[in-house]
Structure formats: C-alpha cells, structure tokens
C-alpha positions in Angstrom: -23.3 13.4 -24.3 -21.1 12.9 -21.5 -21.9 12.2 -17.9 -18.8 14.4 -16.6 -16.5 16.7 -18.3 -13.2 17.9 -16.6 -12.0 20.8 -18.5 -8.9 22.8 -18.4 -6.5 20.5 -16.0 -3.0 19.0 -16.7 -3.9 15.5 -16.8 -0.9 13.3 -15.4 -0.1 9.9 -16.1 3.0 7.8 -15.6 4.1 8.3 -19.0 3.4 12.2 -19.5 1.4 15.0 -18.3 -0.5 17.3 -21.0 -3.3 20.1 -20.7 -6.6 17.9 -21.5 -10.0 17.6 -21.2 -11.7 14.5 -20.0 -15.1 13.3 -20.6 -16.9 10.4 -18.7 -19.5 8.3 -19.9 -20.9 5.0 -18.1 -18.2 5.1 -15.7 -15.4 4.9 -18.1 -13.2 7.4 -19.3 -14.4 8.1 -22.9 -12.2 10.8 -24.2 -8.9 12.6 -23.2 -8.7 15.6 -25.9 -6.7 19.0 -26.2 -8.9 21.8 -24.2 -12.2 22.9 -25.7 -11.8 20.0 -28.3 -14.9 18.1 -26.6 -18.4 19.2 -26.6 -19.5 20.9 -23.6 -22.9 19.0 -23.9 -22.4 16.9 -20.6 -24.5 16.4 -17.6 -22.0 18.2 -15.5 -19.0 20.2 -16.5 -16.3 21.1 -14.0 -13.4 23.3 -14.4 -10.2 22.2 -13.5 -8.1 25.0 -14.3 -4.7 25.3 -12.6 -5.1 21.5 -11.3 -3.5 18.6 -12.0 -6.4 15.4 -12.8 -4.7 12.1 -12.0 -5.5 8.8 -11.9 -7.1 7.8 -8.6 -4.7 6.3 -6.0 -4.1 2.4 -5.7 -3.2 1.6 -2.1 -1.7 -1.7 -2.5 -1.5 -2.6 1.4 -4.1 -1.9 3.8 -5.5 -3.9 6.8 -9.6 -3.3 7.6 -11.5 -5.2 9.9 -8.6 -7.1 11.2 -8.0 -8.6 14.7 -4.8 -10.2 15.3 -4.2 -9.4 19.3 -6.2 -7.3 21.6 -4.2 -4.4 20.6 -4.0 -5.1 17.0 -7.3 -4.8 15.6 -7.8 -2.7 12.9 -10.8 0.1 11.4 -13.4 -1.0 9.5 -13.5 -0.6 5.5 -16.3 1.4 5.7 -14.0 4.4 7.7 -11.2 3.2 6.2 -12.7 3.8 2.9 -14.0 7.0 3.6 -10.4 8.3 4.7 -9.1 6.7 1.2 -11.4 8.6 -0.7 -10.6 12.2 0.8 -6.9 11.1 0.7 -7.5 10.4 -3.2 -7.4 6.8 -2.9 -10.0 5.1 -5.2 -8.7 1.3 -4.9 -7.2 -0.5 -1.9 -6.3 -3.9 -2.0 -6.9 -5.6 1.5 -6.0 -9.1 3.2 -7.9 -12.5 3.8 -6.6 -14.1 6.8 -5.7 -17.9 6.6 -4.0 -20.0 9.5 -2.7 -23.6 9.6 -4.9 -25.7 8.3 -7.8 -23.3 7.3 -9.3 -23.6 3.9 -7.5 -20.4 1.9 -10.4 -20.3 -0.4 -12.8 -20.2 2.5 -11.0 -17.3 3.9 -11.3 -15.5 0.7 -14.9 -15.9 0.8 -15.4 -14.9 4.3 -13.4 -11.7 3.6 -15.5 -10.6 0.6 -18.4 -11.3 2.4 -17.4 -9.0 5.0 -16.6 -6.3 2.8 -19.5 -6.4 0.8 -21.9 -6.4 3.9 -19.5 -2.9 5.3 -19.9 -1.5 1.7 -16.5 0.3 1.3 -17.3 3.7 -0.7 -14.2 3.0 -3.0 -13.3 -0.1 -5.1 -11.3 -2.9 -3.5 -9.2 -6.0 -4.3 -7.9 -8.4 -2.4 -4.3 -10.5 -1.1 -4.5 -13.5 0.6 -2.6 -13.9 3.8 -1.2 -17.3 4.4 -0.2 -18.0 7.9 1.4 -20.7 10.2 1.9 -24.5 9.1 0.3 -24.3 5.9 -0.6 -28.0 4.6 -0.1 -29.0 1.2 -4.1 -28.9 1.0 -3.7 -25.0 1.3 -1.0 -24.8 -1.3 -3.3 -26.7 -3.7 -5.9 -24.1 -3.6 -3.6 -20.9 -4.5 -4.8 -22.2 -8.4 -8.1 -21.6 -7.5 -7.5 -18.5 -5.7 -5.7 -17.1 -8.6 -8.2 -18.0 -10.9 -11.1 -16.5 -8.7 -9.3 -12.8 -9.0 -7.0 -13.2 -5.9 -3.4 -13.5 -7.7 -1.3 -12.4 -4.5 -0.4 -14.3 -1.4 1.2 -12.9 1.6 3.5 -14.5 3.7 5.8 -13.9 7.2 9.4 -14.9 7.8 8.7 -13.2 11.8 6.0 -13.0 14.4 6.3 -16.4 15.8 4.3 -17.4 19.0 3.1 -14.5 21.2 4.4 -11.8 19.4 2.9 -8.4 19.6 1.2 -9.0 16.0 0.0 -12.7 16.8 1.5 -15.9 15.1 1.6 -15.4 11.7 5.1 -17.0 11.0 6.0 -19.5 8.1 9.1 -21.5 7.6 10.7 -21.3 4.2 9.6 -24.9 3.3 5.8 -23.6 3.8 6.9 -20.2 1.4 8.9 -22.3 -0.6 5.8 -24.8 -1.4 3.5 -21.7 -2.0 5.8 -19.9 -4.3 6.0 -23.2 -6.2 2.3 -22.9 -6.7 2.0 -19.3 -7.5 4.6 -19.7 -10.0 2.7 -22.7 -11.8 -0.7 -20.5 -11.9 0.8 -16.9 -12.7 0.5 -15.4 -9.1 3.0 -13.7 -7.2 4.2 -13.9 -3.6 4.3 -10.9 -0.8 6.6 -11.5 2.0 6.8 -9.5 5.1 10.9 -9.8 5.1 12.5 -10.2 8.9 14.5 -12.9 9.9 13.2 -14.3 13.2 16.4 -16.0 14.5 18.2 -12.9 14.3 15.1 -10.9 16.0 15.4 -13.2 18.7 19.1 -12.8 19.1 18.7 -8.8 19.5 15.9 -9.0 21.8 17.3 -11.4 24.3 20.7 -9.2 24.2 18.7 -6.0 24.7 17.1 -7.7 27.7 20.5 -9.2 29.0 21.8 -5.4 28.9 18.6 -4.0 30.5 17.6 -2.3 27.4 14.4 -4.2 26.5 12.1 -0.6 26.6 10.2 -0.3 23.7 11.9 2.8 22.2 14.5 0.4 21.5 12.5 -1.6 19.0 15.3 -0.5 15.8 17.7 -2.1 18.2 15.7 -5.6 17.9 15.1 -5.5 14.6 18.3 -4.0 12.8 19.2 -3.7 9.1 20.7 -7.3 9.1 17.4 -8.7 10.1 15.7 -7.3 7.2 18.3 -8.1 4.7 18.7 -12.0 5.7 15.3 -12.7 5.1 15.1 -10.7 1.5 18.2 -12.4 0.2 16.3 -15.8 1.6 13.2 -15.0 -0.1 15.2 -13.9 -3.2 16.7 -17.3 -3.3 13.3 -19.1 -3.0 11.8 -16.7 -5.8 14.4 -17.5 -8.3 14.6 -21.1 -7.8 10.8 -21.6 -8.0 10.1 -18.9 -10.7 7.6 -17.2 -8.7 7.6 -13.1 -8.7 8.5 -11.8 -5.3 7.2 -8.6 -3.7 9.1 -7.4 -0.8 6.5 -5.3 1.3 7.6 -2.1 3.5 11.0 -2.1 2.2 12.9 -0.1 5.3 16.6 -0.3 4.9 19.9 0.5 2.6 20.8 -3.2 3.0 17.2 -4.5 1.7 17.1 -2.1 -1.1 20.8 -3.5 -2.1 19.5 -6.9 -2.0 16.4 -6.4 -4.4 18.9 -4.3 -6.5 21.2 -7.6 -6.8 18.4 -9.5 -7.8 17.4 -6.9 -10.5 20.6 -7.0 -11.8 20.0 -10.8 -12.6 16.6 -9.5 -14.4 14.7 -11.4 -11.5 11.0 -10.3 -11.1 11.6 -8.8 -7.6 10.0 -6.1 -6.6 9.9 -3.4 -3.9 7.4 -1.4 -1.6 8.0 1.6 0.5 5.6 3.1 3.3 5.4 6.9 3.2 6.0 7.2 7.0 9.5 5.5 6.2 10.1 8.7 3.9 9.4 11.0 6.7 10.2 9.6 10.0 13.6 7.8 11.1 14.6 5.8 14.3 15.5 8.9 15.8 11.9 9.6 16.1 11.7 7.0 18.5 13.4 9.0 21.4 10.3 11.2 21.5 8.1 11.0 24.8 5.4 8.9 23.0 8.3 7.5 20.4 6.4 4.0 19.8 3.4 5.9 18.1 5.6 6.2 15.2 6.4 2.7 15.2 5.6 0.0 12.4 7.0 -3.4 11.5 9.6 -3.2 10.2 10.4 -0.6 12.4 12.2 2.7 11.5 15.7 3.1 10.3 18.4 5.6 10.2 18.2 8.7 8.2 20.9 7.2 5.8 18.4 4.6 5.0 15.7 6.9 4.6 18.0 8.8 2.1 18.5 5.4 0.5 14.6 5.0 -0.3 14.1 8.0 -1.9 16.9 7.3 -4.0 15.6 4.1 -4.7 11.9 5.4 -5.5 13.5 8.3 -8.1 15.6 6.0 -9.8 13.2 2.9 -10.1 15.1 0.6 -8.1 11.7 0.0 -5.7 8.3 0.1 -7.3 5.5 1.3 -5.1 4.2 3.6 -2.1 1.8 2.0 0.3 0.2 3.0 3.5 0.0 -0.4 5.3 -3.0 1.1 6.9 -3.7 -0.6 10.6 -5.5 2.2 12.3 -5.8 1.5 15.9 -6.5 3.4 19.1 -3.4 5.8 20.7 -4.0 3.9 23.9 -3.2 0.4 21.8 -0.2 1.6 20.2 1.2 2.7 23.4 0.1 -0.7 25.2 3.3 -2.7 24.5 6.3 -1.0 26.5 9.3 -3.8 25.8 11.0 -4.6 22.5 8.9 -7.9 21.8 5.5 -6.4 22.5 5.4 -3.2 20.7 2.3 -2.7 18.8 2.9 -1.9 14.8 0.0 -0.2 12.9 -0.3 3.4 11.1 -3.0 5.1 10.3 -2.2 6.3 6.7 -4.6 5.6 4.1 -5.4 9.3 3.9 -2.4 10.8 4.1 0.0 8.7 1.7 -1.1 10.7 -1.6 -0.7 14.0 -0.1 2.6 13.4 1.8 4.4 11.6 -1.4 3.4 14.5 -3.3 4.7 17.4 -0.7 7.9 15.7 0.3 8.6 13.9 -3.1 7.4 16.3 -5.9 7.6 19.5 -4.1 11.0 18.8 -2.6 12.5 17.6 -5.9 13.0 14.0 -5.0 10.4 12.9 -7.5 9.1 14.0 -10.6 5.2 14.3 -11.3 4.9 11.3 -13.3 7.2 9.1 -10.7 4.7 10.4 -8.2 1.6 9.1 -10.2 3.4 5.8 -11.0 4.3 4.8 -7.4 1.2 5.7 -6.1 -1.4 4.3 -8.9 -0.1 3.0 -12.1 2.7 0.4 -10.6 0.8 -1.1 -7.9 -2.3 -1.8 -10.6 0.1 -3.4 -12.7 1.9 -5.5 -9.9 -1.3 -6.5 -8.6 -3.0 -7.5 -12.0 -5.8 -4.3 -12.2 -3.9 -2.1 -15.0 -5.2 -0.5 -17.0 -8.7 -0.4 -15.5 -6.8 1.2 -12.7 -4.1 3.4 -12.4 -4.4 5.4 -15.6 -6.1 8.7 -17.2 -6.6 6.9 -20.4 -9.8 5.9 -22.7 -11.4 2.7 -21.6 -10.3 3.0 -18.0 -12.5 3.3 -15.1 -13.3 6.9 -14.7 -11.2 6.9 -11.2 -9.8 10.4 -10.9 -8.7 13.0 -8.8 -8.6 16.6 -9.2 -5.4 17.8 -7.1 -4.5 21.2 -6.3 -0.5 21.6 -6.6 -0.6 25.2 -5.0 -2.6 24.4 -1.4 -0.7 24.4 1.9 -2.1 23.1 4.9 -1.2 21.7 8.2 -2.6 18.4 9.1 -4.9 18.1 12.1 -6.9 15.3 13.5 -10.3 16.8 13.0 -9.6 17.0 9.4 -8.9 13.3 9.0 -11.6 10.4 8.5 -10.1 7.3 9.9 -11.6 5.9 13.0 -8.5 7.0 15.0 -7.7 9.2 18.0 -4.4 10.2 16.8 -2.4 11.1 13.8 1.7 10.9 13.5 1.1 13.6 11.1 -0.8 16.2 13.5 0.7 19.4 12.9 2.7 18.9 9.8 2.6 21.4 6.8 1.8 19.7 3.6 1.9 21.4 0.2 -0.3 20.2 -2.5 -3.8 18.6 -1.6 -6.7 16.5 -3.0 -9.6 18.6 -3.7 -12.0 16.0 -5.6 -12.6 12.4 -5.8 -14.3 10.2 -8.3 -15.0 6.6 -8.5 -16.3 5.6 -11.6 -17.3 9.2 -12.6 -19.4 9.3 -9.5 -18.2 12.3 -7.3 -17.1 11.2 -3.8 -15.2 14.2 -2.5 -15.9 17.6 -4.2 -13.9 20.8 -3.2 -12.5 18.5 0.3 -16.5 18.0 1.1 -17.7 14.7 1.3 -20.8 14.3 -1.6 -20.7 10.5 -2.1 -24.0 9.3 0.1 -25.1 6.1 -2.1 -22.1 5.2 -3.7 -20.2 1.5 -3.0 -17.2 0.3 -3.9 -16.9 -3.0 -6.1 -14.7 -5.9 -6.0 -12.1 -5.9 -8.5 -10.8 -9.1 -9.4 -6.8 -9.2 -10.2 -5.5 -10.8 -13.4 -1.8 -12.0 -14.0 0.7 -9.1 -12.6 3.1 -7.5 -14.9 5.7 -4.9 -15.1 6.4 -2.2 -17.2 10.3 -3.4 -17.2 10.5 -6.1 -19.5 13.9 -6.7 -18.5 12.4 -7.6 -15.1 9.6 -9.9 -16.1 9.5 -13.1 -17.4 
C-alpha cells in the first residue's frame, strides 16, 4: 500500500517525459509505472491528469538570515522556505559565513544550528562562504567541511572595504589556497567573479564625470569586470585541479570565458539568475531602477540573449535565485554607484518564471527546464539522485505543475518577508499547483497545508556532472 499515489500526470525528468503514475512510500518514490498499472490501494490518491509531475526544485544559491550591512540583512529561512514551497522549490542551498581568522567548521556549525532553530519547511544543504584574509588554518579545515557534508566553498573577487555588501573580498592567493584544498578532498569552489581593481577604476571615472548616480551601476561594473575575474579564476582552477562554479554569470564575455575552458574539458560550470533572463540594464532608467539591481549588475539585451542561448545549448548549467530578500527602503537606500544594495526576492518566482519565459516561449525544452532548475544543481552539489529526479529510490519531492495556468504576479500572492517584488504585474504562463516534501504535502491546489512539516539537512557528497567530457 502506498502512502501517496499520483495518477495520470506526465512525469518529466531531465532525460525525458512520459505519462505515468507515481507511488510514494516512506518518503521515497517507490514506483513509476504506466497509467493504471499501480494499485489504487493508497492512503491518498491524487489525480494529476493534464499536469506535469516534476522533481522538486533545487535552488543552489540563496541567502537566509544573513546580515552583511545595515541595508543587507536577509529574511529568515522560515519565511524564505515557505516561499520556496509555494514556488516548487523543495531544497535550497544556503551559506555559512566565515571571515578572516574565524573557524570554518565553527561557522558551519553555527549556521546549521540557526537553520535547525528556524525550522525551514523544505530541505536544505549548505555551502561554506569563506571571506577576507583566509589563514592557512582555515584552508586546512576544508577537508573536514567536505567530509561533514559541505562540499562547496564560495569566495569573492570583489567587495573590498566598505562596499555595499560589506568586506567579502579575498585575494587570488587565498582563493588559490582554498582551491588546492578543495581539489585534494573532492570539493568544488564557487566564485563571485568581478574584478575589484577594474571596478574601482570605473567607479572613480564615474565620479570624475559627475555620473555616480546609482542608476549607472552597470557602468561601474561593465562586462570586462566579469570576464577578467572569470578568466583568472579559470586559470587557478585548472592549475589547482579544483572544479569551478561561477555564480550568477551575467555577460556574453563571461559566457565566452567559460566556453573556452570547457572546450579544454575543464570542469568549469556556470549559473544564471532568473531575473537576468527578463530584465536588462535598460531597467535601471526606471524611476526606481535600482530595485532591479543585483550583483553583478544587469547587462545589455545582447547579453541577455546570450544567456538564453547558453542555457539552451548547455554552455551554462543551472538557474538559481540568489534570494537575498530585503525591504524596499533598504534596497533603495544606496544612491551612488559604490553603495547600491543588491538582493533579489526570487526563490518563489524562479521556477514559474523559467517555465513561462523559457518553455512557453520556445527557448527551452521541458526536459532542459527540469535539468536547469533541479537535476543539474543536485548533481553539481552532490545530492543527486536523492534530489533532482522522479525515479525509484529518490526522495518523493514532487511538484504538480499546471502548464495551462495563466496568472498575474502580485505581492499579495507571494510569501517572502518583503514589501515589494520586481515581478509585480507580470503575466506568467504555467504555475506550481502542489508541492510535496518527501511525500508530505506542503501546498495543495495553491493553498498551504504543511503545518507540522520540517525540512532536514541534506549532506552533500562529491559533486558530479552528467557530461563526462567536462568532469574528471
């Protein structure tokens, strides 16, 4: 007898789609079979006819309960995870924060304790964010972090001194040292790639020209800023042997740098944020244009078109939200190019926007949509196939998705702790209707039913890729 049986839907995985019934037992997918082939002897039987049955989304890049500056103080995982559930994301990957001589393992333990206390309603994994003047002792802790289920280390080539995001910058020597440790122990290094020296030059140039208004933030951090840092990090990655995951790629030049490395079969991977796929630097000209800002800044329409091409052809690998939800007043608090806050209220809209703008517009296949939103991030961060697939033995993290739905986004329909949304008023096609975490319903017919459900920490194994030519 199954705990749950979903009947009549179209099951979509990254390798294909088929009409099938899905049986769930003990929190795992126990059977995927032709319609009518499974017994209806189940505690709950749900008709999914006309719907897609998808693996729960894996958002590989979110920031909850993180305070970097007075303006940059993110929502809790309790609120963020509820928004995730409404948007079909059943696993998020958050970040611990280590700085200078602080213990890496201590920062991970503190973050995991905070997450457990906040009791997010979906499952979660963790990246370790390593910042500042990283000492050798912290590099030596990377092995224990990886063996403890945190296999990904994030670093920054920007945000030095009193930046809008605080002091996060690490020099190339520190990044090199962390990459060497990650390579030895089977981890992956994530890097926010913008060149700090080039940024300083462009910021000073804008001030000299009297054009330091925050709406010029894209001119303070143009495409060369991203490309220069990516190419340096690729060099360190190839020489150290550490896989590299470039977060939030935003430019055609950045894509080209990654493509050059992949042509050499280097394990270099790239992430796109869904807001980059819809908004461009032209949106900074709006009255409240900096509301649309995140780091790196929005780029030109030609860059946006290149991002879509790279997602379609596999040049880039994942779509994340980089959710860092802050209030409207905080988002608009920086008026000049060197203090514009970033942040994006995006975990709930990620899947719906990607389907509407990608699948419905013919830019992505249905299977590629599932790969970008679920399977690929699960593989790259070592939690596949527990997460990211509708297959026997995987966690029963399932989305019932209505491809025929049409709706207009409004703030009162969203669930993050935020008083604005850049998606307000946008018409989307397709919508998450129901979300299950390990077989337990969180959302049914767009209504919350998940009281009593609590997410679990999902330890990462070693990262992997479906493309054997691009992985050791």
